[in-house]
C-alpha positions as CSV (number, residue, x, y, z in Angstrom):
1,M,-9.5,165.2,141.8
2,K,-9.5,161.7,140.4
3,L,-12.8,162.2,138.7
4,K,-11.6,165.4,137.0
5,K,-8.5,163.7,135.7
6,R,-10.5,160.9,134.2
7,S,-12.7,163.4,132.4
8,Y,-9.7,165.0,130.8
9,L,-8.4,161.7,129.7
10,T,-11.7,160.7,128.1
11,L,-11.8,164.0,126.2
12,I,-8.3,163.4,124.7
13,L,-9.1,159.8,123.7
14,F,-12.3,161.0,122.0
15,S,-10.4,163.6,120.1
16,L,-7.9,161.1,118.8
17,F,-10.6,158.9,117.7
18,I,-12.3,161.7,115.7
19,Y,-8.9,162.5,114.0
20,A,-8.2,158.9,113.2
21,C,-11.6,158.5,111.6
22,S,-11.1,161.6,109.6
23,D,-7.6,160.5,108.4
24,M,-9.0,157.1,107.4
25,D,-11.6,158.9,105.3
26,E,-8.9,160.8,103.5
27,M,-6.8,157.8,102.9
28,D,-9.8,155.9,101.5
29,E,-10.4,158.9,99.2
30,Y,-6.7,158.9,98.1
31,K,-6.8,155.1,97.5
32,R,-9.9,155.5,95.4
33,Y,-8.1,158.3,93.4
34,T,-4.9,156.2,92.9
35,N,-6.6,152.9,92.5
36,G,-5.1,151.8,95.7
37,R,-1.5,152.4,94.8
38,E,1.1,154.8,96.3
39,I,2.6,157.5,93.9
40,S,6.3,157.2,93.2
41,Y,8.0,160.4,92.0
42,T,11.1,160.5,89.8
43,E,13.9,162.9,90.6
44,K,13.2,166.4,89.1
45,M,15.7,168.0,86.8
46,D,17.9,170.5,88.6
47,S,19.8,173.6,87.5
48,V,17.7,174.0,84.5
49,N,18.6,176.8,82.0
50,V,17.3,178.0,78.7
51,F,19.7,179.2,76.0
52,A,18.2,181.4,73.3
53,G,18.7,180.8,69.6
54,R,17.4,181.7,66.2
55,N,13.9,180.2,66.0
56,R,15.0,177.6,68.5
57,A,16.0,177.1,72.1
58,Q,18.2,174.8,74.1
59,L,17.1,173.5,77.5
60,Q,19.7,172.0,79.8
61,G,19.7,170.6,83.3
62,I,21.2,167.9,85.5
63,V,20.0,164.8,87.4
64,N,21.9,163.0,90.1
65,A,20.3,160.4,92.4
66,D,17.6,158.6,90.5
67,P,18.8,155.7,88.3
68,K,15.2,154.9,87.1
69,I,14.9,158.0,84.9
70,T,14.5,156.9,81.2
71,N,13.3,160.2,79.6
72,F,12.3,163.7,80.2
73,R,9.7,165.8,78.6
74,V,9.5,169.5,77.8
75,Y,6.1,171.2,77.4
76,W,5.2,174.7,76.1
77,N,2.3,176.6,74.6
78,S,0.1,175.7,77.6
79,K,1.2,172.0,77.2
80,N,-0.2,171.9,73.7
81,D,3.3,171.2,72.4
82,S,6.0,169.0,73.8
83,V,9.1,167.0,73.1
84,T,10.2,163.7,74.7
85,V,13.9,163.0,75.1
86,P,15.4,159.6,76.0
87,V,17.9,159.4,78.8
88,E,20.7,157.0,79.4
89,R,21.7,157.3,83.0
90,S,25.3,156.9,84.2
91,Q,26.5,156.2,87.7
92,G,26.9,159.9,88.6
93,I,25.6,163.3,87.6
94,D,24.2,163.5,84.1
95,T,23.6,166.6,82.0
96,L,20.4,166.4,80.1
97,S,19.9,168.7,77.1
98,V,17.5,169.2,74.1
99,I,17.3,171.7,71.3
100,I,13.8,172.6,70.3
101,D,13.6,173.7,66.7
102,N,11.0,175.6,64.6
103,L,9.9,178.0,67.3
104,P,8.4,181.3,66.3
105,E,10.1,184.3,67.8
106,N,8.6,184.8,71.2
107,I,8.9,184.5,75.0
108,Y,8.2,180.9,76.2
109,N,7.2,179.4,79.5
110,F,8.6,175.8,79.6
111,E,7.6,173.0,81.9
112,V,10.1,170.1,82.4
113,R,9.4,166.7,83.9
114,T,11.4,163.5,84.1
115,F,9.9,160.0,83.7
116,D,10.7,156.3,84.3
117,D,9.6,153.2,82.5
118,E,6.5,152.9,84.6
119,G,5.2,156.3,83.8
120,N,6.2,157.8,87.1
121,Q,7.1,161.5,86.7
122,S,8.8,164.2,88.7
123,I,7.3,167.3,90.0
124,P,7.4,170.0,87.3
125,V,10.2,172.6,86.9
126,Y,9.1,175.8,85.2
127,I,11.4,178.2,83.4
128,T,11.0,181.1,80.9
129,G,13.2,181.8,77.9
130,N,13.5,183.8,74.7
131,V,13.5,182.8,71.1
132,Y,14.8,185.3,68.5
133,G,14.0,185.5,64.8
134,E,13.3,188.0,62.0
135,R,12.2,190.8,64.2
136,Y,15.5,190.8,66.0
137,Q,17.4,190.2,62.7
138,E,15.8,193.3,61.1
139,S,16.9,195.5,64.0
140,L,20.6,194.8,63.4
141,G,22.9,197.0,61.4
142,N,26.5,196.8,60.3
143,R,29.0,198.6,62.4
144,R,29.8,202.0,61.0
145,Y,33.3,203.0,60.1
146,I,34.7,206.4,60.6
147,S,37.7,206.5,58.3
148,H,40.0,204.4,56.1
149,S,43.7,204.9,55.5
150,L,45.5,202.8,52.9
151,I,49.3,203.3,52.8
152,G,51.0,200.6,50.8
153,S,49.6,197.3,52.0
154,N,48.7,198.7,55.4
155,L,44.9,199.4,55.7
156,T,43.8,201.2,58.9
157,I,40.1,201.3,59.7
158,D,38.6,203.4,62.5
159,Y,35.2,202.4,63.8
160,A,32.3,204.1,65.5
161,S,31.0,202.8,68.8
162,M,27.7,200.8,69.0
163,D,24.9,200.1,71.5
164,L,26.2,197.1,73.4
165,S,22.7,196.2,74.5
166,S,22.0,195.0,71.0
167,G,24.2,192.0,71.6
168,V,26.9,193.1,69.1
169,I,30.2,191.2,69.6
170,G,32.3,192.4,66.6
171,T,32.9,192.7,62.9
172,E,34.2,190.1,60.5
173,I,36.3,191.3,57.5
174,A,37.0,189.2,54.4
175,Y,39.7,190.6,52.1
176,E,42.3,189.7,49.5
177,N,45.8,189.8,50.8
178,D,48.9,191.1,49.1
179,E,49.9,187.5,48.1
180,G,46.7,187.0,46.2
181,G,45.0,184.8,48.8
182,Q,41.9,185.3,50.9
183,S,42.1,186.3,54.5
184,E,39.6,186.9,57.3
185,F,40.0,189.1,60.4
186,F,37.7,189.5,63.4
187,V,37.5,192.9,65.1
188,P,36.0,192.7,68.6
189,I,33.4,195.3,69.5
190,D,35.8,196.8,72.1
191,S,38.3,197.6,69.4
192,T,37.9,200.9,67.7
193,N,40.8,200.5,65.3
194,V,42.2,197.7,63.2
195,I,45.3,197.5,61.0
196,L,45.5,195.0,58.2
197,D,49.2,194.9,57.2
198,D,48.7,192.6,54.1
199,F,45.8,194.2,52.3
200,L,46.0,194.2,48.5
201,G,45.8,197.8,47.4
202,G,43.0,198.5,44.9
203,S,40.9,195.5,46.0
204,T,37.5,195.5,47.7
205,Y,36.8,194.0,51.1
206,S,33.6,192.7,52.6
207,Y,32.5,193.1,56.1
208,R,29.6,192.1,58.4
209,T,28.7,192.5,62.0
210,L,28.0,189.7,64.5
211,F,25.4,189.7,67.3
212,V,24.6,187.3,70.1
213,P,21.2,188.3,71.5
214,E,21.9,187.0,75.0
215,E,24.9,185.8,76.9
216,N,25.3,182.0,76.2
217,A,22.9,182.1,73.3
218,I,23.4,179.2,70.9
219,D,23.2,181.1,67.7
220,T,25.1,184.1,66.3
221,F,23.2,186.6,64.1
222,Y,25.0,188.2,61.1
223,T,24.2,191.3,59.1
224,A,24.4,191.1,55.4
225,Y,27.8,191.7,53.9
226,D,28.7,195.3,52.8
227,E,31.6,196.1,50.6
228,F,34.1,198.9,50.5
229,T,37.1,199.7,48.2
230,P,39.6,201.8,50.1
231,Q,41.5,204.5,48.2
232,F,45.2,204.9,48.6
233,Q,46.3,207.7,50.8
234,I,48.7,209.8,48.8
235,T,52.1,209.9,50.3
236,D,53.3,213.4,51.0
237,P,56.8,214.7,50.4
238,P,59.5,213.9,51.3
239,Y,58.0,210.5,50.6
240,F,60.7,208.4,52.3
241,T,60.9,208.0,56.1
242,N,64.2,207.4,58.0
243,A,66.1,207.9,54.8
244,S,69.4,209.6,55.8
245,F,72.4,209.1,58.0
246,P,72.2,208.4,60.9
247,F,69.5,205.9,60.3
248,E,67.2,204.9,63.1
249,R,67.1,201.2,64.0
250,I,64.2,198.9,65.0
251,A,66.6,196.0,65.9
252,Y,70.3,195.8,66.9
253,D,72.6,193.0,67.6
254,G,74.3,195.0,70.3
255,A,77.6,195.1,68.4
256,R,77.5,196.1,64.8
257,W,74.5,195.1,62.7
258,G,71.0,196.5,62.8
259,T,67.8,196.7,60.9
260,P,66.5,200.2,59.8
261,A,63.1,201.5,61.0
262,G,60.4,202.3,58.5
263,W,61.8,200.0,55.8
264,I,60.3,196.8,54.5
265,H,62.7,193.9,54.2
266,N,62.6,190.2,53.3
267,A,64.4,187.5,55.4
268,A,67.2,187.3,52.9
269,A,68.3,190.8,53.6
270,L,68.8,190.0,57.3
271,N,71.9,188.0,56.7
272,H,73.7,188.9,59.9
273,N,72.0,186.4,62.3
274,G,68.6,188.0,61.8
275,F,69.8,191.6,61.4
276,G,70.6,193.5,58.3
277,A,70.7,196.6,56.1
278,M,72.6,198.6,58.7
279,D,76.2,198.8,59.7
280,G,76.3,200.9,62.8
281,D,74.2,204.0,61.9
282,I,74.6,203.8,58.1
283,F,72.5,201.9,55.6
284,D,74.5,198.9,54.3
285,L,73.8,195.7,52.4
286,E,77.0,193.7,53.1
287,S,78.1,190.1,52.7
288,G,81.3,188.1,52.9
289,W,84.2,188.4,55.3
290,G,82.6,185.7,57.4
291,Q,79.1,187.0,57.0
292,A,76.4,185.0,55.1
293,D,75.6,185.5,51.4
294,I,72.6,187.6,50.5
295,I,70.3,185.8,48.0
296,N,67.5,187.9,46.6
297,G,67.6,190.4,49.5
298,K,65.2,193.3,49.3
299,V,64.9,196.5,51.3
300,Y,62.4,199.1,50.3
301,Q,59.6,201.4,51.2
302,T,56.1,201.5,49.7
303,M,54.3,204.7,48.9
304,V,51.4,206.1,46.8
305,L,52.3,208.7,44.3
306,E,50.2,211.1,42.2
307,P,50.7,211.3,38.5
308,G,54.0,213.0,37.5
309,R,57.7,212.6,36.9
310,Y,59.9,211.7,39.7
311,V,63.6,211.3,40.4
312,Y,64.9,208.7,42.9
313,T,68.3,209.8,44.2
314,I,70.9,207.7,46.1
315,D,73.8,209.3,47.8
316,I,76.4,206.6,48.3
317,S,79.2,206.8,50.9
318,E,81.3,203.8,50.0
319,I,80.9,200.9,47.6
320,N,82.8,198.0,46.1
321,Y,80.0,196.5,43.9
322,E,81.4,195.8,40.5
323,G,78.2,195.1,38.5
324,A,79.7,192.0,36.9
325,D,77.5,189.7,34.9
326,N,77.2,187.1,37.6
327,N,75.7,186.7,41.1
328,L,78.8,187.9,43.0
329,D,77.1,191.3,43.3
330,K,73.9,191.4,41.3
331,G,72.5,194.5,42.9
332,Y,69.9,197.1,41.8
333,F,68.3,200.3,42.7
334,T,64.7,199.7,41.7
335,V,61.4,201.4,41.4
336,A,58.4,199.1,40.8
337,E,54.7,199.2,40.8
338,G,52.9,197.5,43.7
339,S,53.6,196.6,47.3
340,T,56.9,194.8,46.8
341,L,60.0,194.7,44.6
342,P,60.4,191.9,42.0
343,D,63.0,189.2,42.5
344,V,66.5,190.2,41.7
345,D,66.7,187.9,38.7
346,D,63.5,189.5,37.2
347,V,64.4,193.2,37.6
348,E,65.5,193.9,34.1
349,T,62.5,192.1,32.5
350,S,59.6,192.7,34.8
351,D,56.6,194.7,33.5
352,D,56.2,196.1,37.0
353,V,59.5,197.9,37.0
354,F,59.4,201.7,36.3
355,A,63.1,202.2,36.6
356,Y,66.3,200.4,37.6
357,E,70.0,200.8,37.7
358,R,72.6,198.0,38.2
359,I,74.8,198.9,41.2
360,N,78.4,199.5,40.1
361,R,81.1,201.6,41.7
362,A,82.1,202.8,38.3
363,N,78.9,204.8,38.0
364,G,79.9,207.2,40.8
365,L,78.5,207.9,44.3
366,L,75.5,210.0,43.4
367,R,72.9,208.0,41.4
368,T,69.5,209.2,40.0
369,L,66.7,207.3,38.5
370,T,63.9,209.1,36.7
371,F,60.4,207.6,36.1
372,T,56.9,208.7,35.2
373,I,53.5,207.5,36.4
374,T,50.3,208.5,34.7
375,E,47.8,207.8,37.5
376,I,47.7,207.4,41.2
377,T,49.9,204.4,41.8
378,Q,51.3,202.3,44.6
379,V,55.1,202.2,44.2
380,S,57.9,200.3,45.9
381,I,61.3,202.0,45.9
382,G,64.5,200.7,47.3
383,I,67.5,198.4,46.8
384,Q,68.0,194.7,46.2
385,T,70.9,192.3,45.7
386,T,72.2,188.8,45.3
387,N,75.8,188.5,46.7
388,D,76.6,184.8,46.2
389,Q,79.6,182.5,46.6
390,G,81.0,184.2,49.7
391,A,81.7,187.4,47.8
392,G,82.7,190.3,50.0
393,R,80.5,193.2,49.0
394,F,79.3,196.3,50.7
395,I,77.3,199.4,49.8
396,K,77.1,202.1,52.4
397,I,74.4,204.8,51.7
398,N,74.2,208.2,53.2
399,E,70.8,209.1,51.9
400,F,67.8,208.1,49.8
401,S,65.5,210.8,48.4
402,L,62.6,211.1,46.1
403,N,61.4,214.3,44.4
404,R,58.7,215.1,42.0
405,I,60.0,216.9,39.0
406,T,58.3,220.3,38.7
407,E,56.6,220.8,35.4
408,A,55.8,223.9,33.5
409,P,54.6,226.5,34.4
410,Y,56.8,225.6,37.4
411,L,55.7,228.4,39.8
412,R,52.3,228.2,41.6
413,N,50.2,231.2,42.5
414,A,52.6,233.4,40.7
415,S,50.5,236.4,39.4
416,F,48.1,238.9,40.9
417,P,45.7,238.7,42.5
418,F,47.7,236.3,44.5
419,D,45.7,233.7,46.5
420,L,46.2,234.0,50.2
421,A,47.0,231.3,52.7
422,A,46.4,233.9,55.5
423,D,44.5,237.2,55.3
424,G,45.0,239.9,58.0
425,G,43.1,242.7,56.3
426,R,45.4,244.8,54.2
427,W,48.3,242.4,54.6
428,G,48.3,238.8,53.7
429,T,50.5,235.8,53.1
430,P,50.5,234.2,49.6
431,E,49.6,230.5,49.3
432,Y,52.2,228.0,48.1
433,W,55.1,230.3,48.9
434,I,57.6,229.4,51.6
435,H,58.6,232.2,54.0
436,N,60.7,232.7,57.0
437,D,59.4,234.6,60.1
438,A,61.3,237.8,59.1
439,A,59.1,238.1,55.9
440,L,55.9,238.2,58.0
441,S,56.6,241.7,59.3
442,H,53.0,242.9,59.5
443,N,51.8,241.2,62.8
444,G,52.4,237.8,61.4
445,Y,51.4,238.5,57.8
446,G,53.5,239.5,54.9
447,A,54.4,239.4,51.2
448,A,50.9,240.4,49.9
449,D,49.3,243.8,49.9
450,G,45.5,244.2,49.6
451,N,45.9,247.9,48.7
452,V,47.4,247.0,45.4
453,D,45.0,244.2,44.4
454,D,46.8,241.5,46.5
455,R,50.0,241.9,44.6
456,F,53.2,240.4,46.0
457,D,54.9,243.0,48.2
458,L,57.8,243.0,50.6
459,E,57.2,246.3,52.4
460,S,58.5,248.0,55.5
461,G,58.5,251.5,57.1
462,W,55.7,254.0,57.4
463,G,54.9,252.6,60.8
464,E,55.5,249.0,59.8
465,P,58.4,246.9,61.3
466,N,61.7,246.4,59.6
467,I,62.4,243.3,57.4
468,V,65.7,241.8,58.3
469,N,66.8,238.9,56.1
470,G,63.2,238.2,54.9
471,K,62.8,235.4,52.4
472,V,59.8,234.3,50.3
473,Y,60.3,231.5,47.7
474,Q,59.2,228.3,46.2
475,V,61.2,225.0,46.0
476,L,61.2,223.2,42.6
477,Y,62.9,220.1,41.2
478,L,64.0,220.8,37.7
479,E,65.4,218.7,34.9
480,P,68.7,219.7,33.2
481,G,68.4,222.7,30.9
482,T,68.6,226.5,30.7
483,Y,65.8,228.5,32.4
484,R,64.7,232.1,32.4
485,Y,63.3,233.6,35.6
486,S,61.3,236.9,34.8
487,I,59.7,239.3,37.3
488,D,57.1,241.9,36.3
489,I,57.4,244.6,38.9
490,F,54.3,246.8,39.3
491,A,56.1,249.5,41.5
492,T,59.1,249.7,43.7
493,N,61.2,252.4,45.4
494,Y,64.2,250.1,46.1
495,Q,67.5,251.7,45.2
496,G,69.9,248.9,46.1
497,D,72.3,251.4,47.5
498,D,72.5,250.4,51.2
499,A,73.3,246.9,52.7
500,E,71.0,247.7,55.6
501,S,68.2,249.8,54.4
502,D,67.2,248.3,51.0
503,N,69.2,245.3,50.2
504,G,66.8,243.2,48.1
505,Y,67.4,240.4,45.6
506,F,65.6,238.1,43.2
507,T,67.5,234.8,43.7
508,V,67.8,231.3,42.3
509,A,69.8,228.9,44.5
510,L,70.5,225.1,44.7
511,G,68.8,223.4,47.6
512,D,65.6,223.8,49.5
513,T,66.1,227.4,50.8
514,L,67.6,230.8,49.8
515,P,70.9,231.9,51.3
516,D,70.9,234.8,53.7
517,V,70.6,238.2,52.1
518,D,74.1,239.3,53.1
519,V,75.8,236.4,51.2
520,V,73.7,236.2,48.1
521,E,76.4,237.6,45.8
522,T,79.0,235.2,47.1
523,A,77.3,232.0,48.0
524,E,78.3,228.9,46.0
525,E,74.8,227.6,45.8
526,V,73.5,230.7,44.1
527,L,72.8,230.1,40.4
528,A,71.5,233.6,39.5
529,W,70.7,236.8,41.3
530,E,69.5,240.4,40.5
531,Q,69.5,243.2,43.0
532,I,66.1,244.9,43.2
533,H,66.2,248.5,41.8
534,R,63.5,250.9,40.8
535,D,65.3,251.5,37.5
536,N,64.6,247.9,36.4
537,L,61.0,246.9,36.6
538,A,61.4,243.8,34.4
539,P,64.5,241.9,35.6
540,V,65.4,238.6,33.9
541,L,67.6,235.9,35.4
542,E,68.9,233.0,33.4
543,F,70.6,229.9,34.8
544,T,71.6,226.4,33.6
545,L,71.3,223.0,35.3
546,T,73.5,220.1,34.2
547,Q,71.5,217.5,36.1
548,T,68.1,217.2,37.7
549,S,68.3,219.5,40.7
550,E,66.4,220.9,43.6
551,I,66.3,224.7,43.6
552,A,64.8,227.6,45.6
553,I,63.6,230.6,43.6
554,G,62.0,233.8,44.9
555,A,62.7,237.2,46.5
556,Q,64.5,238.3,49.7
557,T,65.4,241.5,51.4
558,T,66.8,243.4,54.4
559,N,65.0,246.7,55.0
560,A,66.3,247.9,58.4
561,E,66.7,251.3,60.1
562,G,63.0,252.2,59.6
563,V,63.4,253.0,56.0
564,G,60.2,252.9,54.0
565,R,60.6,250.5,51.1
566,F,58.1,248.6,49.0
567,M,58.5,246.1,46.1
568,Q,55.2,245.2,44.4
569,V,55.2,242.4,41.9
570,S,52.5,241.6,39.4
571,E,53.9,238.3,38.2
572,F,56.8,235.8,38.5
573,T,57.5,233.6,35.5
574,L,59.8,230.7,35.0
575,E,60.3,229.1,31.6
576,K,62.7,226.5,30.1
577,I,64.4,228.0,27.1
578,D,66.9,225.2,26.2
């Protein structure tokens, strides 16, 4: 047993000797390779990132424990290119960074090492990053818009969506504001709609789209600027919004004073502790009696009007303005070109003013201003005043209205063949004519008959439903004068002898509708009427207006009890004769 143990021990010692000799051989070889010195490594850069740029890249990392580091080096292009960056170490963690310029667009494999003054270096850190250039730039396009809407100084732009993988971040708009200055606005890519509330109408804006090719990229790419000139959106009748009692409020002091919705105002008009232009539910510019003066207060709406003649009407409830030649109550009803009213002191001399009237209770409670524009124009319409020296002044207004004066030949689509707004086969509905449901007695169609070359026709019976209080008419706004309303009847069997079976009229009435059939002959608003009768195929009605007025003009009938009646008209004519 002892001999066996000694043999094992001898074997182990021999093996250790062999290993030691081998290790000494390797150490000798290592010393020959390093000239007998030990290698000292610097700390490697940690948390290395590459941030993409335009023909450049930024590398960034941190070092912590090694105070001997004096520089770091970045290699690329298979170590054929490099940059060395000095390092000044602090007592703690340092962030090291370098931007490498003049890199062609490509994908790069970077190698990063740190060094000390003795040339010792760290083990390498490898990282891959992108550099972008002209190829990426050429792939970019401006964000497409879907629509523009310009109303006054409010420009609304709706945008299409874009491929987010392109790196798009938004669109930059440069425009001229309504005070004549330059403004910029950024629209993020996740916004599909933008409203610029100070855009100068008639001007051109520029826009470009911005891209960041990667998250945290150091450069933003821009498309070239494109330009666009928005066209005003024509304001449709009735032109004004929130223009009659009771007025809606956007602000209220909880007691008495408010600010009307839909109206533009300057700060001077809000003279009741930040509220103004409303007393309860009525429009009112009021000062005095413990309330602040109004100095150059303006309240108005802005709209875009087509060429034509217009009348601005103000229906006043109460007023004590005297229109004296001082600033106690220097107020005006004003119509001016552009996105605002001129200052009170300039109203009577400004070239922008189309029409004005000095506010004065002696003028009466119903005021009208007539003006003409010759091309599509942005117009501001409203009221303005300076009430100084504590003067107690009020003007309470029931309603503001704007109407386009109808010009000759006055009636539209007024001769056969009548153009149809709806066509149901034989029966149709004439375009531009207003009708009530009773006039559409042929399954929702009415007032035009294809069997007589699309002539105007109010017909019932022969299997068709009755017409009970049917009305078909147009609404016009006419200047003072005497007018002649003529009707050329092609054929009719109306006899005008029964209030229920054929009670038809050609009618002219004040306002925006015709009265009911059964009160035509007695209604105060009726200016002229003629009962329809087969013995008179060319009726003529004359009427006189003493002031610019809204009128309804047309035909109406009640054909009940299943009686067959037709009234086929070839032409309606309206002319001013005096």
